[in-house]
C-alpha positions in Angstrom: -3.5 7.7 -1.2 -2.2 4.4 -2.2 -0.8 2.7 -5.4 0.7 -0.5 -6.5 3.7 -1.0 -8.5 4.5 -4.6 -10.5 7.8 -5.4 -9.0 8.4 -7.7 -12.0 8.3 -4.5 -14.3 9.1 -1.5 -12.3 11.3 -0.4 -9.5 9.1 2.3 -8.0 11.9 5.0 -8.2 9.4 8.0 -9.1 7.5 6.9 -5.7 10.6 6.7 -3.5 11.8 10.0 -4.9 8.5 11.8 -4.2 8.6 10.5 -0.5 5.9 8.1 -1.0 6.2 5.1 1.5 6.4 1.5 0.8 4.2 -0.2 3.5 4.6 -3.6 2.1 3.8 -6.3 -0.7 0.9 -8.1 -2.1 0.7 -11.9 -2.3 0.1 -12.0 -6.2 -3.6 -13.3 -5.5 -5.8 -10.7 -6.8 -9.6 -9.9 -5.3 -11.3 -12.6 -7.4 -8.9 -15.6 -6.7 -10.5 -18.2 -4.9 -8.5 -21.2 -5.5 -5.3 -19.7 -4.4 -3.8 -19.8 -7.6 -1.3 -17.0 -7.3 -1.5 -16.0 -11.0 -0.9 -12.3 -10.9 2.2 -10.6 -10.4 3.6 -9.4 -6.7 3.3 -5.8 -6.3 4.6 -3.3 -3.8 2.4 -1.3 -2.0 3.1 2.6 -1.6 1.3 5.2 0.4 1.5 8.8 0.3 -0.1 10.6 3.5 -2.4 13.6 3.1 -2.3 14.6 6.4 0.4 15.2 9.0 -1.1 13.7 11.9 -2.4 10.5 9.7 -1.1 8.2 12.3 -3.1 9.7 15.2 -6.2 9.9 12.9 -5.9 6.3 11.8 -5.4 4.9 15.1 -8.2 7.0 16.7 -5.9 8.5 19.3 -7.1 11.6 20.9 -10.7 10.8 20.0 -13.5 9.9 22.5 -14.7 6.4 22.3 -18.3 6.2 20.7 
């Protein structure tokens, strides 16, 4: 799971307390920004793994190459 927290308004305390992992920040551009205007607020990105072996599954380790 993933969520975005507006750092200008919130600290993300509830996500930190629930063991979500902060993985980075957005640039504040938005998906439709073609002029590099940075018109939106910067957001922290939090993820919550749903599987214990999420790193292995994401990296494809242990799976035969197709």
